[in-house]
NUTITOR-959663 format. One record per residue (C-alpha): chain; z, x, y; residue in three letters; residue number from 0. Coordinates in steps of 0.5 Angstrom, whole numbers, padded with zeros to 4 digits, always signed. Layout:
// NUTITOR-959663
+-----+-------+-------+-------+------+-----+
| mol |    pz |    px |    py | type | seq |
+-----+-------+-------+-------+------+-----+
|   A |     Z |     X |     Y |  ALA | NUM |
...
+-----+-------+-------+-------+------+-----+
// end
This chain:
// NUTITOR-959663
+-----+-------+-------+-------+------+-----+
| mol |    pz |    px |    py | type | seq |
+-----+-------+-------+-------+------+-----+
|   A | +0079 | +0197 | +0286 |  UNK |   0 |
|   A | +0072 | +0197 | +0288 |  UNK |   1 |
|   A | +0068 | +0191 | +0286 |  UNK |   2 |
|   A | +0061 | +0193 | +0283 |  UNK |   3 |
|   A | +0055 | +0188 | +0285 |  UNK |   4 |
|   A | +0050 | +0186 | +0279 |  UNK |   5 |
|   A | +0045 | +0191 | +0281 |  UNK |   6 |
|   A | +0050 | +0197 | +0281 |  UNK |   7 |
|   A | +0053 | +0195 | +0274 |  UNK |   8 |
|   A | +0046 | +0194 | +0271 |  UNK |   9 |
|   A | +0044 | +0201 | +0274 |  UNK |  10 |
|   A | +0050 | +0204 | +0271 |  UNK |  11 |
|   A | +0049 | +0201 | +0264 |  UNK |  12 |
|   A | +0042 | +0203 | +0263 |  UNK |  13 |
|   A | +0044 | +0210 | +0265 |  UNK |  14 |
|   A | +0049 | +0210 | +0260 |  UNK |  15 |
|   A | +0044 | +0207 | +0254 |  UNK |  16 |
|   A | +0039 | +0212 | +0256 |  UNK |  17 |
|   A | +0037 | +0218 | +0252 |  UNK |  18 |
|   A | +0041 | +0223 | +0253 |  UNK |  19 |
|   A | +0046 | +0218 | +0257 |  UNK |  20 |
|   A | +0047 | +0220 | +0264 |  UNK |  21 |
|   A | +0053 | +0218 | +0269 |  UNK |  22 |
|   A | +0051 | +0214 | +0276 |  UNK |  23 |
|   A | +0051 | +0221 | +0279 |  UNK |  24 |
|   A | +0046 | +0224 | +0274 |  UNK |  25 |
|   A | +0051 | +0228 | +0270 |  UNK |  26 |
|   A | +0051 | +0228 | +0263 |  UNK |  27 |
|   A | +0057 | +0225 | +0259 |  UNK |  28 |
|   A | +0060 | +0232 | +0258 |  UNK |  29 |
|   A | +0058 | +0235 | +0265 |  UNK |  30 |
|   A | +0064 | +0237 | +0270 |  UNK |  31 |
|   A | +0063 | +0236 | +0277 |  UNK |  32 |
|   A | +0062 | +0243 | +0282 |  UNK |  33 |
|   A | +0069 | +0245 | +0284 |  UNK |  34 |
|   A | +0069 | +0249 | +0291 |  UNK |  35 |
|   A | +0075 | +0252 | +0294 |  UNK |  36 |
|   A | +0076 | +0255 | +0301 |  UNK |  37 |
|   A | +0082 | +0258 | +0304 |  UNK |  38 |
|   A | +0084 | +0260 | +0311 |  UNK |  39 |
|   A | +0079 | +0254 | +0314 |  UNK |  40 |
|   A | +0084 | +0253 | +0320 |  UNK |  41 |
|   A | +0086 | +0259 | +0324 |  UNK |  42 |
|   A | +0091 | +0256 | +0328 |  UNK |  43 |
|   A | +0095 | +0254 | +0322 |  UNK |  44 |
|   A | +0100 | +0258 | +0318 |  UNK |  45 |
|   A | +0096 | +0256 | +0312 |  UNK |  46 |
|   A | +0090 | +0252 | +0310 |  UNK |  47 |
|   A | +0084 | +0250 | +0305 |  UNK |  48 |
|   A | +0078 | +0246 | +0304 |  UNK |  49 |
|   A | +0077 | +0243 | +0297 |  UNK |  50 |
|   A | +0070 | +0239 | +0294 |  UNK |  51 |
|   A | +0070 | +0236 | +0288 |  UNK |  52 |
|   A | +0063 | +0234 | +0287 |  UNK |  53 |
|   A | +0062 | +0229 | +0293 |  UNK |  54 |
|   A | +0070 | +0229 | +0294 |  UNK |  55 |
|   A | +0072 | +0233 | +0300 |  UNK |  56 |
|   A | +0079 | +0234 | +0303 |  UNK |  57 |
|   A | +0082 | +0239 | +0308 |  UNK |  58 |
|   A | +0090 | +0241 | +0307 |  UNK |  59 |
|   A | +0093 | +0245 | +0312 |  UNK |  60 |
|   A | +0101 | +0247 | +0313 |  UNK |  61 |
|   A | +0105 | +0249 | +0319 |  UNK |  62 |
|   A | +0112 | +0251 | +0321 |  UNK |  63 |
|   A | +0117 | +0249 | +0326 |  UNK |  64 |
|   A | +0124 | +0251 | +0326 |  UNK |  65 |
|   A | +0129 | +0245 | +0324 |  UNK |  66 |
|   A | +0136 | +0245 | +0327 |  UNK |  67 |
|   A | +0142 | +0242 | +0324 |  UNK |  68 |
|   A | +0147 | +0241 | +0318 |  UNK |  69 |
|   A | +0143 | +0236 | +0315 |  UNK |  70 |
|   A | +0139 | +0236 | +0308 |  UNK |  71 |
|   A | +0135 | +0242 | +0308 |  UNK |  72 |
|   A | +0138 | +0246 | +0314 |  UNK |  73 |
|   A | +0140 | +0251 | +0310 |  UNK |  74 |
|   A | +0134 | +0252 | +0305 |  UNK |  75 |
|   A | +0129 | +0249 | +0309 |  UNK |  76 |
|   A | +0124 | +0243 | +0308 |  UNK |  77 |
|   A | +0117 | +0241 | +0306 |  UNK |  78 |
|   A | +0114 | +0235 | +0309 |  UNK |  79 |
|   A | +0108 | +0232 | +0306 |  UNK |  80 |
|   A | +0103 | +0227 | +0309 |  UNK |  81 |
|   A | +0096 | +0224 | +0307 |  UNK |  82 |
|   A | +0091 | +0221 | +0312 |  UNK |  83 |
|   A | +0084 | +0218 | +0310 |  UNK |  84 |
|   A | +0078 | +0218 | +0314 |  UNK |  85 |
|   A | +0075 | +0211 | +0315 |  UNK |  86 |
|   A | +0069 | +0213 | +0312 |  UNK |  87 |
|   A | +0072 | +0215 | +0306 |  UNK |  88 |
|   A | +0074 | +0208 | +0305 |  UNK |  89 |
|   A | +0069 | +0204 | +0309 |  UNK |  90 |
|   A | +0070 | +0197 | +0305 |  UNK |  91 |
|   A | +0078 | +0197 | +0307 |  UNK |  92 |
|   A | +0081 | +0194 | +0312 |  UNK |  93 |
|   A | +0085 | +0198 | +0317 |  UNK |  94 |
|   A | +0092 | +0195 | +0314 |  UNK |  95 |
|   A | +0089 | +0197 | +0307 |  UNK |  96 |
|   A | +0087 | +0204 | +0309 |  UNK |  97 |
|   A | +0095 | +0205 | +0312 |  UNK |  98 |
|   A | +0097 | +0202 | +0305 |  UNK |  99 |
|   A | +0093 | +0207 | +0301 |  UNK | 100 |
|   A | +0095 | +0213 | +0306 |  UNK | 101 |
|   A | +0102 | +0211 | +0305 |  UNK | 102 |
|   A | +0102 | +0211 | +0297 |  UNK | 103 |
|   A | +0098 | +0218 | +0297 |  UNK | 104 |
|   A | +0103 | +0221 | +0302 |  UNK | 105 |
|   A | +0109 | +0218 | +0297 |  UNK | 106 |
|   A | +0106 | +0221 | +0291 |  UNK | 107 |
|   A | +0105 | +0228 | +0294 |  UNK | 108 |
|   A | +0111 | +0228 | +0298 |  UNK | 109 |
|   A | +0116 | +0226 | +0292 |  UNK | 110 |
|   A | +0113 | +0232 | +0288 |  UNK | 111 |
|   A | +0112 | +0238 | +0293 |  UNK | 112 |
|   A | +0118 | +0237 | +0297 |  UNK | 113 |
|   A | +0123 | +0236 | +0290 |  UNK | 114 |
|   A | +0129 | +0241 | +0291 |  UNK | 115 |
|   A | +0127 | +0245 | +0284 |  UNK | 116 |
|   A | +0121 | +0248 | +0287 |  UNK | 117 |
|   A | +0123 | +0248 | +0294 |  UNK | 118 |
|   A | +0121 | +0255 | +0297 |  UNK | 119 |
|   A | +0127 | +0260 | +0298 |  UNK | 120 |
|   A | +0125 | +0264 | +0304 |  UNK | 121 |
|   A | +0125 | +0258 | +0309 |  UNK | 122 |
|   A | +0132 | +0259 | +0311 |  UNK | 123 |
|   A | +0133 | +0263 | +0317 |  UNK | 124 |
|   A | +0140 | +0262 | +0319 |  UNK | 125 |
|   A | +0145 | +0260 | +0314 |  UNK | 126 |
|   A | +0147 | +0253 | +0315 |  UNK | 127 |
|   A | +0144 | +0252 | +0322 |  UNK | 128 |
|   A | +0137 | +0254 | +0322 |  UNK | 129 |
|   A | +0131 | +0254 | +0318 |  UNK | 130 |
|   A | +0123 | +0253 | +0317 |  UNK | 131 |
|   A | +0120 | +0246 | +0317 |  UNK | 132 |
|   A | +0114 | +0246 | +0313 |  UNK | 133 |
|   A | +0109 | +0240 | +0315 |  UNK | 134 |
|   A | +0103 | +0240 | +0310 |  UNK | 135 |
|   A | +0098 | +0235 | +0312 |  UNK | 136 |
|   A | +0092 | +0233 | +0308 |  UNK | 137 |
|   A | +0086 | +0229 | +0310 |  UNK | 138 |
|   A | +0081 | +0226 | +0305 |  UNK | 139 |
|   A | +0074 | +0226 | +0308 |  UNK | 140 |
|   A | +0071 | +0222 | +0302 |  UNK | 141 |
|   A | +0073 | +0219 | +0295 |  UNK | 142 |
|   A | +0068 | +0220 | +0289 |  UNK | 143 |
|   A | +0074 | +0219 | +0284 |  UNK | 144 |
|   A | +0080 | +0223 | +0281 |  UNK | 145 |
|   A | +0083 | +0223 | +0288 |  UNK | 146 |
|   A | +0090 | +0225 | +0287 |  UNK | 147 |
|   A | +0087 | +0231 | +0283 |  UNK | 148 |
|   A | +0083 | +0233 | +0289 |  UNK | 149 |
|   A | +0089 | +0232 | +0294 |  UNK | 150 |
|   A | +0094 | +0236 | +0290 |  UNK | 151 |
|   A | +0089 | +0242 | +0289 |  UNK | 152 |
|   A | +0088 | +0242 | +0297 |  UNK | 153 |
|   A | +0095 | +0242 | +0298 |  UNK | 154 |
|   A | +0097 | +0247 | +0293 |  UNK | 155 |
|   A | +0091 | +0252 | +0296 |  UNK | 156 |
|   A | +0094 | +0251 | +0303 |  UNK | 157 |
|   A | +0101 | +0252 | +0301 |  UNK | 158 |
|   A | +0099 | +0258 | +0297 |  UNK | 159 |
|   A | +0095 | +0261 | +0303 |  UNK | 160 |
|   A | +0101 | +0259 | +0308 |  UNK | 161 |
|   A | +0105 | +0265 | +0311 |  UNK | 162 |
|   A | +0112 | +0264 | +0313 |  UNK | 163 |
|   A | +0114 | +0268 | +0319 |  UNK | 164 |
|   A | +0119 | +0274 | +0318 |  UNK | 165 |
|   A | +0125 | +0273 | +0322 |  UNK | 166 |
|   A | +0130 | +0278 | +0325 |  UNK | 167 |
|   A | +0137 | +0275 | +0326 |  UNK | 168 |
|   A | +0140 | +0278 | +0333 |  UNK | 169 |
|   A | +0147 | +0277 | +0335 |  UNK | 170 |
|   A | +0151 | +0279 | +0341 |  UNK | 171 |
|   A | +0158 | +0277 | +0344 |  UNK | 172 |
|   A | +0160 | +0276 | +0351 |  UNK | 173 |
|   A | +0166 | +0274 | +0355 |  UNK | 174 |
|   A | +0167 | +0267 | +0357 |  UNK | 175 |
|   A | +0165 | +0269 | +0364 |  UNK | 176 |
|   A | +0159 | +0272 | +0362 |  UNK | 177 |
|   A | +0156 | +0266 | +0358 |  UNK | 178 |
|   A | +0151 | +0265 | +0363 |  UNK | 179 |
|   A | +0148 | +0272 | +0362 |  UNK | 180 |
|   A | +0149 | +0272 | +0355 |  UNK | 181 |
|   A | +0145 | +0265 | +0353 |  UNK | 182 |
|   A | +0140 | +0265 | +0359 |  UNK | 183 |
|   A | +0133 | +0263 | +0357 |  UNK | 184 |
|   A | +0136 | +0263 | +0349 |  UNK | 185 |
|   A | +0136 | +0257 | +0344 |  UNK | 186 |
|   A | +0142 | +0259 | +0341 |  UNK | 187 |
|   A | +0148 | +0257 | +0337 |  UNK | 188 |
|   A | +0155 | +0259 | +0339 |  UNK | 189 |
|   A | +0162 | +0261 | +0336 |  UNK | 190 |
|   A | +0168 | +0261 | +0340 |  UNK | 191 |
|   A | +0173 | +0266 | +0338 |  UNK | 192 |
|   A | +0180 | +0267 | +0341 |  UNK | 193 |
|   A | +0181 | +0274 | +0344 |  UNK | 194 |
|   A | +0188 | +0278 | +0343 |  UNK | 195 |
|   A | +0194 | +0276 | +0346 |  UNK | 196 |
|   A | +0194 | +0280 | +0352 |  UNK | 197 |
|   A | +0187 | +0278 | +0354 |  UNK | 198 |
|   A | +0186 | +0270 | +0355 |  UNK | 199 |
|   A | +0179 | +0270 | +0356 |  UNK | 200 |
|   A | +0175 | +0267 | +0350 |  UNK | 201 |
|   A | +0169 | +0271 | +0347 |  UNK | 202 |
|   A | +0163 | +0267 | +0345 |  UNK | 203 |
|   A | +0159 | +0270 | +0339 |  UNK | 204 |
|   A | +0151 | +0268 | +0340 |  UNK | 205 |
|   A | +0147 | +0268 | +0334 |  UNK | 206 |
|   A | +0139 | +0267 | +0334 |  UNK | 207 |
|   A | +0133 | +0270 | +0331 |  UNK | 208 |
|   A | +0127 | +0273 | +0333 |  UNK | 209 |
|   A | +0120 | +0274 | +0330 |  UNK | 210 |
|   A | +0118 | +0282 | +0329 |  UNK | 211 |
|   A | +0111 | +0280 | +0327 |  UNK | 212 |
|   A | +0106 | +0275 | +0330 |  UNK | 213 |
|   A | +0107 | +0268 | +0329 |  UNK | 214 |
|   A | +0101 | +0268 | +0324 |  UNK | 215 |
|   A | +0104 | +0274 | +0320 |  UNK | 216 |
|   A | +0109 | +0274 | +0315 |  UNK | 217 |
|   A | +0110 | +0273 | +0307 |  UNK | 218 |
|   A | +0108 | +0268 | +0302 |  UNK | 219 |
|   A | +0112 | +0262 | +0300 |  UNK | 220 |
|   A | +0117 | +0264 | +0295 |  UNK | 221 |
|   A | +0116 | +0261 | +0288 |  UNK | 222 |
|   A | +0109 | +0258 | +0289 |  UNK | 223 |
|   A | +0107 | +0260 | +0282 |  UNK | 224 |
|   A | +0111 | +0254 | +0280 |  UNK | 225 |
|   A | +0107 | +0248 | +0284 |  UNK | 226 |
|   A | +0103 | +0243 | +0280 |  UNK | 227 |
|   A | +0096 | +0244 | +0280 |  UNK | 228 |
|   A | +0094 | +0237 | +0278 |  UNK | 229 |
|   A | +0099 | +0231 | +0278 |  UNK | 230 |
|   A | +0096 | +0227 | +0271 |  UNK | 231 |
+-----+-------+-------+-------+------+-----+
// end
């Protein structure tokens, strides 16, 4: 916790005892801070947002990449969250303490938004083989209180703005001797099938995908109405 000097304590106490009572930033006891939200602030991201709550300022951005394999999330995709803090947001913290704070914030955000029960269902590409990996990065520029409320608002707004690229499955078959022609310049998954008893050559089935639209076009994340606004 941030320690207060005697002068700061006296200023806060005198403000609260005044008539009418005021907070340290001049607001009344029942006055809310102004909340400003702007989406689409990062043109090179699949989705982004900026949230300001009073003097709090946070940016959130999401980008997609393809993950390959049979591990967790390969079929339905994954969401990976991270939180980083500007040193100016916490000028009194040492680098090690700032790293610990970022780790704690990341753990809370990632554990919530990457939970399987709210994972978007349209992150899959090729069942069991390829899917989208959604990276959500939140940057804290200043902290004037209620930091987790601001982080989750920025994260939800960025995910709401995120578009998943549409994909189209493609498939081709080639004899073993034509393998180089069939797989040239392609990152593919291969399945080998035996031919007939009269044809001893093997048939290679190549499966991949392509983007019918531009990379920044696509469809909204599925199930986004279920994401939390604020973690209390």
